[in-house]
N, C-alpha and C positions, 0 to 999 in steps of 0.2 A: 459212594462211600467216602469217609471224613478222610482216610488217607490218601486217596485219589486227589480230592482238593487241594490237601496240603502239599502234594506233590505237585501239582499244577500250578500252585502258586509260585512256588520255589522255582519252576521253571520260568515262568514269565518272568520274575525280577531279577532273575539271572540274566536272561537274556538282554534284559533292558540294560543293565551294567556293562554287558559284553559289546554292545551295538554301539553305545555313546563313548566309544574311546578314540584316543588320536590316532593319526595315521602321518607315517614318517617316511617321505620319501627324498630321491636326489635332486638336487639343482639341476633345473630345466631352463630354457629360455622360452618367452612366451612371445608370440606374433600375432595380433589379431589383425585380418582384413576384413573390414566390410567397407561399404559404400564413401564410408570418410576415410580408408584406407587409414583406420586407426591403428598405432601400434604402442604396445607397452612392454617396456623392457625393465627389468630388474637393476635399479642404480645402486651404486655403493653409497653409502651416505658418510663412510671415512674409509680408514685406511686398514678396518679389522678383516680378516680373511674371512669371516663366515658372515653370508648375509642371508637376505629373504630368498629361497628358490622360488621361481616362477615355474607355473604350469602354461599347458596348451590344450585345447581341446582334442579330447581323444587318448589324451595321456591316460594309460592304464596299470593297476597295479595288482599281482596276484599274490593271494594271501593263503597259506595253509596252517591249520590252527587248529585250536580245540576249546570247548567249552568243561570246564570243571565246575561239575555238579554234585560231587562228594560230599561236599559238607552240607549243603543244601538239603541232600535225602536225607543224610544220617539224623541231621538235627530236627527232622519231620518226625522220627520215629518210624520211617518205612524201611523194612526189609527188602534189599536191591543188592544186586551184584555189579550197578551199574559204575564206571569211572568217568569216562568223558567221552564226549561226544567229538568227532572228528570231520573235519571239513575244509572247504575253501571257499573264500571271499575275493569276490574281483569287484574292485572300484575304479569307476573311469569318470574323466572332467567331460561332463555334457553339454555344458555352458558355461561363458564369461559375460558378465554383463554387469551395468550399473543400477545401483537400487540406492536406497536410503538406509543406513545403516548409524544408529546412536545419532540421529538428527544431521546425518552430512553423507554427502552423497560419494557413495565408495565401489568400486570395482569388486567383483567377488566370483568365486566359482562355484559351480552346481558340480555336485560330486554324486554320483549313483553308485548304488554298489548292491551285489545280489550273492547272497549266501547260502551255501545248503550244508547243514551237520549231520550226523546220522551216528546211531549207536545201537549194533547190531548183536542178536543172542543176549539181552538183558531180562531181567527178571523184576519186575515191579510188585511187590504184594502176592507173589504166587503166580504171576500172570507173565509168561513168555512175551516176548517179542523185539520190535526193532522201534525205535523210538527216531525220527525224521524233524527236522526244524527246518524251514525256508525261511528267509529273510529279505526285505528289500529296504534299502536306506536312501534316503536324499540328504545331504550335508551341503550347508550355503558356508560359504570360507572366504573370510576377506582377503584379497591378494596381496595388500598392504603387508600384513604380518601375519597370514595364515591364521588370524582369530574366528573361531567358529561363530557364528550367528545364530543359525538355528538348526536343527536335525529331525527328521520323522524317520518313524521306521513302521514296516507292518509285516508280522511275524506268524506265521502259519506252525503250530505243533501238532504233530500227527502220530499217534502210536499204534503200529500194525502188531496185531496180537495174533500169534499163532494158534491155531485152531486146526488139530488132526496136521493135514497135508496143505493148509490153505492159511492164507495170511488175512486176517480180517481187519481191515481200517477204521482206526476208532478216531475221529477227528477231536483232540483235546480242546480247539479253541484258536481264534484269529484275534489278533490286539494289534490295534493302531496307537501309537505313539508319537506325540509331537513335542518338542522342546526347544525353547528359545531363552537366549542368554542376555542380561540387561546390565553392563554393556557386556560387548561381545566377549567371549571366553578366550584369553589369551592363553595360549601353550607355550608361547616363546615369548622373548623380549628383546627383538632385533634391534642392531645386532648384537650378538652373540660373543661374548669375550668369557675365556679361561676366568673361571672364579668366581662370575655373576650369581647371582640368584634374585628371585622377584616375586612376590605375590599379588594377588588380586581380589577385591570384595566384587562381588557379582548378585545377581537374581536368575535363578533359573524357573521359568514356569514351563509344567508338565500338564497335556492334558491326554485323556485317555479314551478310546472307543473300541469297539469292537463286538465280537461274541463266542460265547461258549457255554454249552451244556453243563459245565462242572464248577465254573467259578464265574463271580459277579465281576464284572470290568469295574476297574478302580475309577 
């Protein structure tokens, strides 16, 4: 049905925007031990009190949050009592390595995240059930300034439709999104001082893949 297609597009693009948002973490000390006994430390470039935080492998952050979908659903003309999907996101530094970024050898962090969001007892165009979203993301972040080099995400959307005393799983689709930035996207301009502001021109390149019985993959 056309209304279901519209809802699915809204879910997919909202999830893309939600996934590719920045994370904020406390300052930590980074130490890499390998065969060369290489150590990388945060080095203050001046006397500012705020400098670049450093991370280490296995650093983990847990988030409780929600996806707000009201405007997207209402604008599509679909009747629903859905307010938000609530859930958790766990992000972990899984690797630290050297690679070429913007034609320069750079140390980067690999941050992997797993998220699960759900909304129970909702109604979509007269169909009651539960909406579930599973997300796996990988972000490559430059260590020197926490600029985002690239991001990729796999999104699984499922609607568990109530049928008598059972729940019938309806797979809405799976979407894979890869996004890279040139130059790398700087969320900060270190070292940071009170009153500073900054801007950046960049190009974002996005590719899509996946499968769905309801919508065409972009």
